[in-house]
C-alpha positions in Angstrom: 0.0 0.0 0.0 2.9 2.3 0.4 3.5 2.9 -3.3 0.0 4.3 -4.0 0.4 6.4 -0.9 3.7 7.8 -2.2 2.1 8.6 -5.6 -0.7 10.5 -3.8 1.9 12.5 -1.8 3.8 13.3 -5.0 0.7 14.4 -6.7 -0.2 16.7 -3.8 3.3 18.1 -3.7 3.2 18.9 -7.5 -0.2 20.6 -7.1 1.1 22.6 -4.1 4.2 23.7 -6.0 3.5 27.0 -7.7 3.2 26.7 -11.5 4.6 29.4 -13.7 2.6 30.5 -16.7 2.0 33.5 -19.0 -1.5 34.4 -20.1 -3.4 37.4 -21.3 -5.1 39.0 -24.3 -3.9 40.4 -27.6 -6.1 43.1 -29.1 -6.3 45.6 -31.9 -4.9 48.9 -30.7 -7.3 50.9 -32.7 -10.6 49.0 -32.3 -9.8 47.2 -29.0 -11.2 44.0 -30.7 -9.6 40.7 -30.0 -7.1 39.4 -32.6 -7.8 35.7 -33.4 -4.7 33.6 -34.3 -2.1 36.1 -33.1 1.1 34.4 -31.7 3.3 35.0 -28.8 6.7 33.3 -28.7 9.6 33.2 -26.2 12.6 32.3 -28.3 15.0 31.6 -25.4 12.5 29.0 -24.0 11.2 27.8 -27.4 7.7 28.0 -26.2 4.7 30.0 -27.4 0.9 30.0 -28.0 -1.7 31.6 -30.3 -4.9 33.4 -29.3 -8.4 31.9 -29.4 -11.7 33.4 -30.5 -11.6 35.8 -27.5 -8.0 36.9 -28.3 -6.7 35.1 -25.2 -3.5 33.1 -25.0 -1.8 30.9 -22.4 1.7 29.5 -22.2 2.3 26.9 -19.4 5.2 25.1 -17.9 7.4 28.1 -17.8 10.4 28.9 -15.5 10.7 32.0 -13.4 12.7 34.8 -14.9 12.8 37.7 -17.4 12.5 36.7 -21.1 12.0 38.4 -24.4 8.6 37.8 -26.0 7.6 38.4 -29.6 4.0 39.1 -30.5 2.9 39.1 -34.1 0.0 38.7 -36.6 -0.2 39.2 -40.3 -1.2 42.8 -41.1 0.1 44.2 -37.8 3.4 45.6 -36.5 5.3 42.8 -34.7 6.3 43.9 -31.2 8.9 42.6 -28.7 8.7 43.1 -25.0 10.5 41.7 -22.0 8.2 39.9 -19.6 9.0 38.9 -16.0 7.4 35.5 -15.2 6.7 34.7 -11.6 3.8 32.3 -10.9 0.6 32.8 -12.9 1.7 35.9 -14.8 -0.9 37.9 -16.9 0.2 40.4 -19.6 -2.0 41.9 -22.3 -0.7 43.2 -25.6 -2.0 45.5 -28.3 -0.9 45.5 -31.9 -1.2 48.4 -34.3 -2.4 47.6 -37.9 0.4 47.8 -40.5 1.9 45.7 -43.2 5.4 46.5 -42.0 7.2 44.4 -39.3 9.5 46.4 -37.1 11.8 45.2 -34.3 12.1 41.6 -35.4 13.7 39.3 -32.9 17.2 38.0 -33.7 19.1 35.2 -32.0 22.3 34.7 -34.0 25.6 36.0 -32.7 24.3 37.4 -29.4 24.2 35.9 -26.0 20.4 35.8 -25.8 17.5 37.0 -27.9 17.4 40.7 -28.5 15.6 43.2 -30.7 17.3 43.8 -34.0 17.4 47.6 -33.6 19.0 47.2 -30.2 21.9 45.1 -31.5 25.0 47.2 -32.5 26.2 44.4 -34.7 24.8 44.7 -38.3 22.2 42.0 -38.6 19.5 41.0 -41.1 16.5 38.7 -40.8 15.1 36.9 -43.9 11.6 36.1 -42.7 9.4 33.1 -43.3 7.1 35.2 -45.6 10.0 36.4 -47.7 11.3 32.9 -48.3 7.8 31.6 -49.1 7.0 34.4 -51.6 10.2 34.2 -53.6 11.7 31.5 -55.8 15.1 30.0 -55.8 16.8 26.7 -56.8 18.8 26.4 -53.6 18.8 27.8 -50.1 21.7 30.2 -50.5 20.1 31.8 -53.6 16.9 32.2 -51.5 18.6 34.7 -49.2 21.0 36.3 -51.7 18.7 39.2 -52.5 19.4 40.6 -49.0 21.4 43.8 -49.1 25.1 43.0 -48.5 24.6 39.3 -49.3 25.6 37.6 -52.6 26.7 34.2 -53.8 29.4 32.4 -55.6 27.6 30.0 -57.9 28.4 26.9 -60.0 25.1 26.3 -61.8 21.6 26.0 -60.3 22.4 23.7 -57.4 25.6 25.0 -56.0 25.9 28.4 -54.3 28.2 29.6 -51.6 27.2 32.7 -49.4 29.2 35.9 -49.7 28.8 38.6 -46.9 30.2 42.0 -47.9 32.7 40.5 -50.3 34.0 37.7 -48.1 33.1 34.0 -48.6 34.3 30.4 -48.1 35.6 29.6 -44.7 35.2 33.3 -43.6 31.4 32.7 -43.4 30.1 30.3 -40.6 26.9 28.6 -41.7 24.7 27.3 -38.9 21.9 24.8 -39.1 19.5 25.6 -36.2 22.3 27.3 -34.3 25.0 24.7 -34.8 27.9 24.8 -37.2 27.4 23.1 -40.6 30.7 21.4 -41.5 30.8 20.1 -45.1 34.1 20.9 -46.9 33.5 24.6 -47.0 36.9 25.2 -48.6 35.6 24.3 -52.0 33.8 27.0 -54.0 32.0 24.2 -55.9 30.8 22.8 -52.6 27.3 24.0 -51.7 25.5 24.3 -48.3 23.9 20.9 -47.6 20.7 22.2 -46.1 17.1 21.4 -47.3 15.5 24.6 -48.6 12.1 23.4 -47.5 13.3 22.9 -43.9 14.3 26.6 -43.5 11.6 28.8 -41.8 13.8 31.9 -41.6 17.5 33.0 -41.8 19.4 35.3 -39.5 22.5 37.0 -40.9 25.3 38.7 -38.9 27.5 40.9 -41.1 31.1 41.1 -40.0 33.1 39.6 -37.1 30.9 41.0 -34.4 29.7 37.5 -33.6 32.3 36.1 -31.2 30.1 33.1 -30.4 31.7 31.1 -33.2 35.3 32.1 -33.3 37.6 31.4 -36.2 35.9 31.3 -39.6 33.3 33.9 -38.6 35.4 36.8 -39.9 32.8 37.7 -42.6 29.8 36.8 -40.5 27.3 34.1 -39.6 24.3 32.8 -41.4 21.8 30.8 -39.3 19.2 28.7 -41.1 16.4 28.1 -38.6 13.6 25.5 -38.7 10.0 26.4 -37.7 9.4 27.1 -34.0 7.9 24.4 -31.8 4.1 24.4 -31.9 2.0 25.4 -28.9 0.9 22.9 -26.3 -2.0 20.6 -27.3 -1.6 20.9 -31.0 -0.6 18.6 -33.8 -0.1 20.2 -37.2 1.4 19.4 -40.6 1.7 20.8 -44.1 2.4 19.9 -47.7 4.6 22.1 -49.9 5.0 21.7 -53.6 7.0 23.7 -56.2 7.3 23.5 -60.0 9.7 25.7 -62.0 9.6 25.9 -65.7 13.2 26.7 -66.7 14.7 23.4 -65.6 11.5 21.5 -64.9 12.3 21.5 -61.2 9.8 19.5 -59.1 9.9 19.9 -55.3 7.7 18.2 -52.7 7.9 18.3 -48.9 5.8 16.9 -46.1 5.9 18.3 -42.5 4.5 17.2 -39.2 4.9 18.7 -35.7 3.1 18.4 -32.4 3.3 19.3 -28.7 1.5 17.2 -26.1 2.0 18.4 -22.6 5.6 19.5 -23.3 6.6 16.5 -25.4 7.1 17.9 -28.8 8.4 16.9 -32.2 9.0 17.9 -35.8 9.5 15.7 -38.9 10.1 16.6 -42.5 10.8 14.7 -45.7 11.6 16.5 -48.9 12.5 15.6 -52.5 13.7 18.0 -55.3 14.7 17.1 -58.8 15.7 19.4 -61.7 16.8 18.9 -65.3 19.2 21.1 -67.3 18.6 24.8 -67.0 18.5 27.0 -70.1 19.1 30.6 -71.3 18.9 32.5 -74.5 22.6 32.2 -75.5 23.4 28.6 -74.4 20.1 26.9 -74.8 19.9 24.0 -72.4 23.1 23.8 -70.4 24.4 20.2 -70.5 24.7 18.3 -67.2 23.3 21.1 -65.0 20.6 19.0 -63.4 20.5 17.8 -59.8 18.5 15.7 -57.3 18.0 16.1 -53.6 16.5 13.8 -51.0 16.4 14.9 -47.4 14.8 14.2 -44.0 15.0 16.1 -40.8 13.3 16.6 -37.4 13.6 16.4 -33.7 12.0 15.0 -30.6 12.2 16.7 -27.3 10.6 18.0 -24.1 9.8 21.5 -22.9 9.1 22.0 -19.2 9.5 24.6 -16.6 13.2 23.6 -16.1 14.0 24.3 -19.8 14.1 22.0 -22.8 16.0 19.2 -24.3 15.8 18.3 -28.0 17.4 15.5 -30.0 17.8 16.5 -33.7 18.4 14.4 -36.8 18.9 15.3 -40.5 20.1 13.6 -43.6 20.7 15.5 -46.8 21.5 13.5 -50.0 22.3 15.3 -53.2 23.5 14.3 -56.7 24.8 17.2 -58.9 25.9 17.2 -62.5 29.1 19.3 -63.0 29.1 21.7 -66.0 32.3 21.8 -67.9 31.1 24.0 -70.8 33.2 22.7 -73.6 31.6 22.9 -77.1 32.3 22.1 -80.7 32.7 24.6 -83.5 28.9 24.7 -84.0 28.3 25.6 -80.3 27.1 22.1 -79.2 28.1 21.0 -75.7 30.5 18.0 -75.7 30.5 14.7 -73.8 32.8 11.7 -73.7 31.6 8.6 -75.5 33.2 5.3 -76.4 33.8 4.9 -80.1 35.7 1.9 -81.5 37.0 1.1 -78.0 38.3 4.7 -77.4 36.9 7.6 -75.5 36.2 10.5 -77.7 34.5 13.9 -77.4 31.2 14.0 -79.3 28.3 16.5 -79.5 25.5 15.9 -77.1 22.1 14.9 -78.5 18.7 16.4 -77.9 18.0 13.3 -75.8 21.0 14.2 -73.5 19.5 17.6 -72.8 16.0 16.4 -71.9 14.7 14.8 -68.8 16.4 14.4 -65.5 19.5 12.4 -66.6 22.8 13.3 -64.8 26.0 12.5 -66.7 29.7 12.4 -65.7 31.3 14.3 -64.2 29.0 14.5 -61.2 29.1 14.6 -57.4 27.1 12.8 -54.7 26.9 14.3 -51.2 25.6 12.6 -48.1 25.4 14.8 -45.0 24.2 13.1 -41.9 23.8 14.9 -38.5 22.7 14.0 -35.0 22.7 16.7 -32.4 21.4 17.4 -28.9 20.3 20.9 -27.8 19.6 21.6 -24.2 18.6 24.6 -22.2 18.5 24.5 -18.4 16.9 27.1 -16.1 19.0 27.4 -12.9 17.1 29.8 -10.7 17.9 33.3 -12.0 20.6 32.0 -14.4 20.5 29.7 -17.4 22.8 27.2 -19.1 22.8 25.7 -22.6 24.7 22.7 -23.8 24.7 21.6 -27.5 26.7 18.7 -28.9 26.5 17.2 -32.4 28.1 14.7 -34.7 28.0 15.0 -38.4 29.4 13.1 -41.4 29.9 14.7 -44.8 30.6 12.1 -47.4 31.4 13.7 -50.8 32.1 11.6 -53.9 33.1 12.8 -57.3 32.8 10.8 -60.4 34.9 12.1 -63.3 35.9 10.8 -66.7 37.3 7.5 -65.7 35.5 5.4 -68.2 33.0 5.8 -71.1 30.1 8.0 -70.5 27.1 6.2 -69.0 23.8 7.9 -68.6 22.9 8.3 -64.9 19.2 7.6 -65.2 17.3 7.9 -61.9 15.3 4.9 -60.9 17.6 2.5 -62.8 20.8 0.7 -62.1 23.8 2.9 -62.8 25.7 0.0 -64.3 28.8 0.4 -62.1 29.9 0.2 -58.5 30.0 3.9 -57.3 32.4 3.1 -54.4 35.0 1.7 -56.8 34.6 4.2 -59.7 34.6 7.4 -57.7 37.6 9.5 -58.4 37.6 11.7 -55.3 36.0 10.7 -52.0 36.2 13.0 -49.0 34.9 11.5 -45.7 34.7 14.3 -43.1 33.5 13.5 -39.6 33.0 16.3 -37.1 32.2 16.3 -33.4 31.1 19.8 -32.3 30.1 21.3 -29.0 29.2 24.6 -27.3 28.2 25.4 -23.8 27.0 28.8 -22.4 26.2 30.0 -19.0 23.9 33.1 -18.6 24.6 34.8 -15.3 21.8 36.4 -13.4 21.1 40.0 -14.4 23.0 42.5 -12.3 22.1 46.2 -12.4 20.9 45.9 -16.0 23.9 44.0 -17.1 23.6 40.5 -18.7 26.7 38.4 -18.9 27.3 35.2 -20.8 30.4 33.0 -20.7 31.0 29.9 -22.6 33.2 27.6 -24.7 32.9 25.9 -28.1 34.9 23.8 -30.3 35.1 20.8 -32.6 37.2 17.8 -33.6 37.4 16.9 -37.3 38.9 13.9 -39.1 39.0 13.9 -42.9 39.9 10.8 -44.9 40.5 10.3 -48.6 38.9 7.1 -49.9 39.0 7.6 -53.7 41.4 7.0 -56.5 42.5 10.6 -56.7 43.7 13.1 -54.2 43.2 16.8 -54.0 43.8 17.6 -50.3 45.6 15.4 -47.7 44.0 13.6 -44.9 43.9 15.7 -41.8 42.9 16.0 -38.1 41.7 19.3 -36.7 41.0 20.3 -33.1 39.4 23.6 -32.3 38.7 25.2 -28.9 37.5 28.6 -28.0 36.4 30.3 -24.8 34.5 33.6 -24.7 32.6 36.1 -22.6 29.9 38.5 -23.7 28.1 41.3 -21.9 25.1 43.5 -22.7 23.2 46.3 -21.1 19.8 47.6 -22.3 19.2 51.1 -20.9 16.0 52.6 -22.1 17.8 54.6 -24.7 21.4 53.2 -24.8 22.1 49.6 -25.6 25.7 48.4 -25.3 27.4 45.1 -25.9 30.9 43.7 -26.0 32.8 40.4 -25.9 36.2 38.7 -25.9 37.2 35.3 -27.2 40.3 33.2 -27.4 40.7 30.5 -30.0 43.2 27.7 -30.3 43.4 25.5 -33.4 45.6 22.5 -34.1 45.8 21.1 -37.7 47.7 17.8 -38.4 48.1 17.0 -42.1 49.1 13.5 -43.2 51.9 12.6 -45.7 50.9 10.8 -48.9 53.4 8.9 -51.0 52.4 7.5 -54.4 53.9 4.7 -56.5 54.4 5.0 -60.3 50.9 3.5 -60.6 49.7 6.4 -58.5 48.6 4.2 -55.6 49.3 5.1 -52.0 52.2 3.5 -50.2 53.8 3.9 -46.8 57.2 2.6 -48.0 59.4 5.5 -49.1 61.5 3.1 -51.4 58.4 2.3 -53.4 57.3 6.0 -53.8 57.9 7.9 -57.0 56.0 11.0 -55.9 55.3 12.8 -52.6 51.8 14.0 -53.3 51.4 15.7 -49.9 54.1 16.5 -47.3 53.1 15.9 -43.7 53.0 18.9 -41.4 51.4 20.2 -38.2 50.3 23.8 -37.6 49.0 25.6 -34.5 47.0 28.8 -34.7 45.7 31.0 -31.9 44.3 34.5 -31.6 42.0 36.8 -29.7 38.7 38.1 -31.2 36.8 41.0 -29.7 33.7 43.1 -30.3 32.3 46.3 -28.7 29.5 48.5 -29.7 26.5 50.6 -28.8 23.0 51.5 -30.2 21.5 54.8 -29.1 17.8 55.7 -29.5 17.8 59.4 -30.3 14.0 59.1 -30.2 11.4 56.4 -30.6 11.8 56.5 -34.3 15.6 57.1 -34.8 18.4 54.8 -33.7 22.2 55.1 -34.3 24.7 52.2 -34.1 28.4 51.9 -33.9 30.5 48.7 -33.5 34.1 47.8 -33.8 35.3 44.2 -34.0 38.5 42.1 -34.4 38.2 38.9 -36.3 40.5 35.9 -36.8 40.6 33.0 -39.3 43.1 30.2 -39.6 43.9 29.0 -43.2 42.0 25.9 -44.2 43.5 22.6 -45.4 43.0 23.5 -49.1 44.8 26.8 -48.8 47.7 25.1 -47.0 48.1 21.8 -48.9 45.9 21.3 -51.9 47.6 19.7 -55.0 45.3 18.7 -57.8 42.3 19.5 -60.0 38.7 19.3 -58.7 36.0 18.6 -61.3 33.7 21.6 -61.4 36.4 24.0 -60.3 37.8 24.4 -63.8 41.3 24.8 -62.3 44.3 23.1 -60.8 45.0 24.3 -57.2 48.3 24.4 -55.3 48.4 25.1 -51.5 50.9 27.1 -49.6 52.0 25.5 -46.2 53.6 28.8 -45.1 50.4 30.8 -45.0 49.7 32.9 -41.9 46.3 33.3 -40.2 44.1 36.2 -41.2 43.2 38.9 -38.7 40.7 41.8 -39.3 39.6 45.0 -37.8 36.2 46.1 -38.8 34.3 49.3 -38.0 30.5 49.4 -38.6 28.2 52.4 -38.3 24.4 52.6 -38.9 21.3 54.7 -38.7 17.7 53.4 -38.6 14.7 55.6 -39.0 11.2 54.0 -38.6 8.2 56.3 -39.1 4.5 55.9 -40.1 5.4 56.6 -43.8 9.1 55.7 -44.2 11.6 53.1 -43.1 15.2 54.2 -43.7 18.4 52.3 -42.9 21.9 53.3 -43.7 24.9 51.1 -42.8 28.6 51.4 -43.7 31.7 49.5 -42.9 35.5 49.5 -43.2 37.3 46.2 -42.8 41.2 46.0 -42.8 42.5 42.4 -43.1 46.1 41.4 -42.5 47.4 38.4 -44.5 44.3 38.1 -46.7 44.4 34.7 -48.5 43.3 34.3 -52.1 44.1 32.1 -55.1 46.3 33.7 -57.8 46.6 32.3 -61.3 50.1 31.4 -62.3 51.7 32.6 -65.5 51.9 29.2 -67.1 49.2 26.5 -67.4 51.8 24.2 -65.9 52.7 26.6 -63.1 55.9 26.3 -61.3 55.5 22.7 -60.3 55.8 19.6 -62.4 52.2 18.8 -63.4 52.9 18.2 -67.1 51.2 14.8 -66.9 47.9 16.4 -66.2 45.6 14.8 -68.8 43.4 17.8 -69.3 45.5 21.0 -68.8 43.6 23.8 -66.9 44.6 27.1 -65.5 46.8 26.7 -62.3 46.1 28.7 -59.2 48.3 29.0 -56.1 47.2 30.4 -52.8 49.0 33.6 -51.7 48.2 36.4 -49.3 48.5 40.2 -48.8 47.0 43.0 -46.8 43.5 44.0 -47.8 41.0 46.7 -47.2 37.3 46.2 -47.9 34.7 49.0 -47.5 31.2 49.7 -48.5 27.7 49.6 -47.1 23.9 49.4 -47.7 21.1 51.9 -48.0 17.5 50.7 -47.6 14.3 52.8 -48.0 10.8 51.6 -47.6 8.0 54.0 -48.5 4.5 53.1 -47.3 2.4 56.3 -47.3 -0.4 56.5 -44.8 -3.3 55.8 -45.2 -2.2 53.6 -48.2 -0.6 51.0 -45.8 -1.1 48.4 -48.5 1.3 50.1 -50.8 5.1 49.6 -50.5 7.9 51.0 -52.6 11.1 49.3 -51.3 14.6 50.3 -52.5 18.1 49.1 -51.5 21.6 49.8 -52.8 24.6 47.8 -51.7 28.2 47.9 -52.7 31.6 46.7 -51.6 35.1 47.5 -52.8 38.0 45.2 -52.0 41.6 46.5 -52.4 44.9 44.8 -51.9 47.3 47.3 -50.4 50.6 48.3 -51.9 50.1 46.5 -55.2 50.1 47.6 -58.8 46.8 48.1 -60.7 46.6 44.5 -62.0 46.7 43.1 -58.5 45.2 46.0 -56.7 41.7 44.7 -56.6 40.7 41.6 -54.5 39.2 38.8 -56.5 35.6 37.6 -56.3 34.1 40.9 -55.1 30.4 41.3 -56.0 29.2 44.1 -58.2 27.2 47.0 -56.8 23.5 46.2 -56.8 20.3 48.4 -56.9 17.0 46.7 -56.1 13.5 48.3 -56.3 10.2 46.7 -55.5 6.7 48.0 -55.9 4.4 45.9 -53.7 0.8 45.8 -52.6 -0.5 43.8 -49.6 -4.1 43.2 -48.6 -5.5 41.4 -45.6 -9.3 41.7 -46.2 -11.7 40.6 -43.5 -14.7 38.4 -44.2 -13.6 37.7 -47.8 -12.9 34.6 -49.9 -9.2 35.5 -49.9 -7.6 35.9 -46.5 -4.3 37.6 -47.6 -3.0 38.5 -51.0 0.0 40.4 -52.5 1.5 41.3 -55.8 4.9 42.8 -56.6 7.1 44.0 -59.4 10.9 43.9 -58.7 13.8 45.4 -60.6 17.4 44.3 -59.9 20.2 46.3 -61.5 23.7 44.9 -61.3 26.3 47.6 -62.1 29.3 46.7 -64.2 32.2 45.2 -62.2 35.4 46.8 -63.6 37.3 46.5 -60.3 38.7 43.0 -60.7 41.9 41.1 -60.1 43.4 41.3 -63.6 46.8 39.7 -63.1 47.2 36.7 -65.4 43.5 36.9 -66.3 42.5 35.6 -62.8 39.3 37.5 -63.3 37.6 39.5 -66.1 35.3 42.4 -66.1 31.6 41.9 -66.0 29.1 44.2 -67.8 26.1 45.5 -66.0 22.6 44.1 -66.5 19.0 44.6 -65.3 16.5 41.9 -64.3 12.8 42.2 -63.8 10.8 39.8 -61.6 7.0 39.4 -60.9 5.3 37.8 -58.0 1.8 37.3 -56.6 0.2 35.1 -53.9 -3.0 34.4 -52.0 -4.1 32.7 -48.8 -7.5 31.0 -49.1 -9.3 30.6 -45.7 -11.4 27.6 -44.7 -14.0 29.8 -43.2 -12.8 29.2 -39.6 -10.0 31.8 -39.4 -7.5 29.3 -40.6 -5.8 29.0 -44.0 -7.0 26.2 -46.3 -4.1 26.7 -48.8 -1.6 29.3 -50.1 -0.6 29.7 -53.7 2.4 31.7 -54.9 3.3 32.5 -58.5 6.6 34.1 -59.5 8.4 34.9 -62.7 12.2 35.6 -62.3 14.1 37.2 -65.2 10.8 38.1 -66.8 12.3 39.3 -70.1 14.7 36.3 -70.4 17.8 38.5 -70.1 21.1 36.6 -71.0 23.7 37.6 -68.4 26.6 36.4 -66.4 26.8 37.1 -62.7 30.2 38.3 -61.7 30.6 35.6 -59.1 29.4 32.8 -61.4 32.2 30.2 -61.8 30.7 29.1 -65.1 31.7 32.5 -66.4 35.2 31.1 -66.8 34.2 28.0 -68.8 35.5 27.5 -72.4 34.7 30.0 -75.2 31.7 29.1 -77.4 33.4 29.2 -80.8 30.1 29.5 -82.6 29.3 32.8 -80.9 32.7 34.0 -79.5 31.1 34.4 -76.1 33.2 33.0 -73.2 31.8 30.8 -70.5 28.2 29.7 -69.7 25.4 32.1 -68.9 23.0 32.2 -65.9 19.5 30.9 -65.9 17.0 32.6 -68.2 13.3 33.2 -67.6 11.9 31.0 -64.8 8.3 30.8 -63.8 7.5 29.1 -60.5 4.3 27.8 -59.1 4.2 27.0 -55.4 1.4 25.7 -53.2 1.4 25.2 -49.4 -1.4 23.2 -47.7 -1.5 23.5 -43.9 -3.0 20.6 -41.9 -4.3 20.5 -38.4 -4.8 17.2 -36.7 -5.5 18.5 -33.2 
């Protein structure tokens, strides 16, 4: 009998223990009427709720403490407010009607959630609605219209983010707050994240984010999944997308729920695309791709915090465009004729459908992670650990061309025929402790790091096998005075890199016996790098509508394995790369200044930056195709690049103006201009400009938004967008490393509707967009295909970007409980 008695005592004790909750009403500021379906969300706790027919909400199982809450609803200004939770707390909110969303909450690069206009570090948020209402073929292209953001692209499937002229390992990419490690050193290596899984993206510009240490010199991009659903609900959705240019078909299923704190999310996606086309090249041979991915988490949210176990697998197969053509302008492929491999023109059948031919890559990115948040009285602690494996295989011209037809046997053993195989495994961790608030000051201390092991398992070798160990410790402090918001931090990083030796026999097979070796492909070495990063800044509210910002930050980046030791040609890179083991780490000093004005009629934002980088690393084309090393046996000679470094200065900024004249709140005229110049100091004209700097860009959008009440259509919008890319005449000209790019203008159209089910919920949403409406033939300055072979039939060098692309997207939300 004692066990039931103990359970009764436990039940009484739990009932007697005070429960913390947050409840209240959300109403229209003008009419005082309740807003049905408005949401309140506490990002630091990953809990939230939506309002019922009376405009009431309730969030249960909360800890005591002071937390930032975000309240939002379509057609109203989103607001943020700190709430102090102690027992059964009641707080009411009012929202003012508007189609603009001010004061968006950001999380990336700061110690805890904060309002965007209070953060001195330049930060942008690409919202859920922006991602849904635009069209892209990959997740990086989806955010690349953000001022100050661009991309290095290799066809439709591969894009690398560029923040204010810096890219590669200078940009840290996060997947739900944890580092994404997938051979970032390769420009032809994309970001292995499912586009459908991204709810929003948060972008830190510059080294002001000291949470992530080395590699965050350019900034941080955090791709974030949807927030957990409110307690007692089970939801789902179907998303479908079709794009006309390359016949892209995308489908994704999503399910999420929360039952008394036990919550989960699950998503499965598939995307397949054929060859894209443009006015000058027609269909671009071997530019198709396929993606299969799944992701989700299971976890528990209680008053003590939360604990989530995450899983994701991303599988991609990409054709690699080489761009070689015959005298008639037809793309070429390898075929077996009379027992010999010869180049022949592709057929119309080769250009149709979803076939992927050699050369191509397959990428498998598998990740398991655990994210935990513990409330410890007035303090808080987080602990995140993850393991990820990035397996990248490259299939080049090792045998006669075989069509890679999806759904059929490939006809060969991929594990044996892959030329390059990179097997990268990474253990990562970060821990933070949020001290109790003291006199308005909030302090965070923590450590983060990773251990990597990369193995070569293919027949060819581009980089050596290596082990990398990274450890960083940091402290960050903020103070939010009613008008002055200051923040600063300090971080120390230590990185150890051990590169293995590789000896090859005359048959080019690895050997550990020096007497059998005819070539030392890679010399073994060990390097240690350490440095201090720092950031300090302030945001001052001159009034409720005007805020000024100033931030100074020191960044640090250790050279990556490719820059130190690469020795070979990578399919898709169109060049032979040679590393430099004597490279020094980069250090930067960046100054940012900004001004934000938010009024009833105008939103205006001006930001500028100046970034001095010591020992800036970049690839320089050598004078001879054969370079200074003996690579004369290279079967297909390509330009040779060797990594070098110098001192650099990057400067520029962004201007954004949004006109929404009252009472025409449904009308928007949004404009932005962004530019960056990159100079290498103390160099002659041909080497005075840094390579791979994006051209200045002007964007203008005329947009109308309506949220009618008691109508057949719940919300609808239409927009006309103009993108003008100025000519890029500031390029690295030495040895034709780069060439100038002429300016061009693109026009895009978009429209969408939300159809209600009659019960204040959305039955389905439909979006129609047309990118490059007038089918302009152009080459983006950072397109790597710009440097493919000359089309002898037209005299035009390289391959052009995608032509007109019409997209049809449908989203069907589901509610199971």
